[in-house]
C-alpha positions in Angstrom: -0.2 0.1 -0.2 1.4 3.7 -0.6 2.3 6.3 1.7 -0.9 7.8 0.4 -3.4 5.4 0.2 -1.9 5.0 4.1 -2.9 8.4 4.6 -5.7 8.0 2.8 -6.6 5.0 5.7 -5.8 7.5 8.7 -7.8 10.5 7.7 -10.7 7.8 8.2 -9.2 6.8 11.0 -10.0 10.4 12.9 -13.4 10.3 11.4 -14.1 7.3 12.6 -12.3 7.7 15.7 -14.2 11.5 16.8 -17.6 9.9 15.5 -17.3 6.9 17.8 -14.9 8.8 20.6 -16.9 11.9 21.0 -20.2 11.5 18.4 -18.9 14.1 16.3 -20.0 13.3 12.5 -17.7 15.4 11.1 -19.9 14.6 7.8 -18.5 17.6 5.2 -15.0 16.4 6.1 -15.5 12.7 4.9 -16.9 14.0 1.6 -14.1 16.0 1.4 -12.4 13.0 1.4 -14.2 10.5 0.1 -14.4 13.1 -3.3 -10.9 14.6 -3.0 -8.8 12.0 -1.6 -7.1 11.6 2.1 -4.0 14.4 1.3 -5.3 17.2 -0.3 -8.5 17.5 2.1 -5.4 17.3 4.0 -3.0 20.2 2.3 -7.3 22.2 1.8 -7.1 22.2 5.4 -4.2 23.2 7.0 -3.6 25.4 4.3 -6.5 27.0 4.7 -6.7 30.9 6.4 -8.5 29.9 9.9 -9.6 26.6 11.2 -12.6 24.4 9.7 -15.8 24.4 11.5 -14.3 20.7 12.5 -11.3 22.0 14.0 -13.3 24.0 16.5 -15.8 21.2 17.3 -13.0 19.1 18.4 -11.1 22.6 20.4 -14.5 23.1 22.0 -14.5 18.9 22.9 -10.9 18.8 24.3 -10.0 16.7 21.0 -7.3 18.2 18.7 -5.6 14.7 19.4 -8.4 13.6 16.6 -7.6 16.7 13.8 -6.0 16.7 10.8 -3.2 19.3 12.3 -2.4 16.5 15.0 -2.4 13.8 12.5 0.6 15.5 10.3 2.2 17.0 13.3 2.5 13.7 15.1 2.7 10.8 13.0 6.0 11.3 11.2 5.4 8.9 8.5 3.1 11.6 6.7 5.9 13.9 7.3 7.4 13.4 3.3 3.6 13.6 2.2 3.8 17.5 3.5 5.8 20.7 3.0 7.6 21.5 5.4 5.9 24.9 6.1 2.9 22.7 6.0 3.8 21.1 8.9 5.1 24.3 10.5 1.8 25.9 9.9 -0.5 23.1 11.1 1.9 22.7 14.4 1.2 26.3 14.8 -2.0 26.0 14.5 -2.4 23.3 17.6 0.1 25.5 19.0 -2.2 28.6 18.9 -4.9 26.5 20.4 -3.0 25.4 22.9 -2.3 21.5 22.2 0.9 20.3 23.0 2.4 18.2 20.1 4.9 15.0 20.6 6.7 16.7 18.1 
């Protein structure tokens, strides 16, 4: 399985975990992943000028660990799929919301 396919799987997994663990049904996120693929969706969300509604909803539930930003920053397997600026942007957003990253 390619890194892109594994990343797509990881993106679906955070959707499923959010639904199961905190009752957050991120339907727009899930549709984006299905329509665009996980990597394009992640890049779109990370590069957006402000956090998504889903990011905010997960922040309100104290579960930023289930965000795209945390997935990208905390798992070094995905770092080669992103520019350093994208990883820095994701890390900055998490820091701005007082999330302590492992990296």
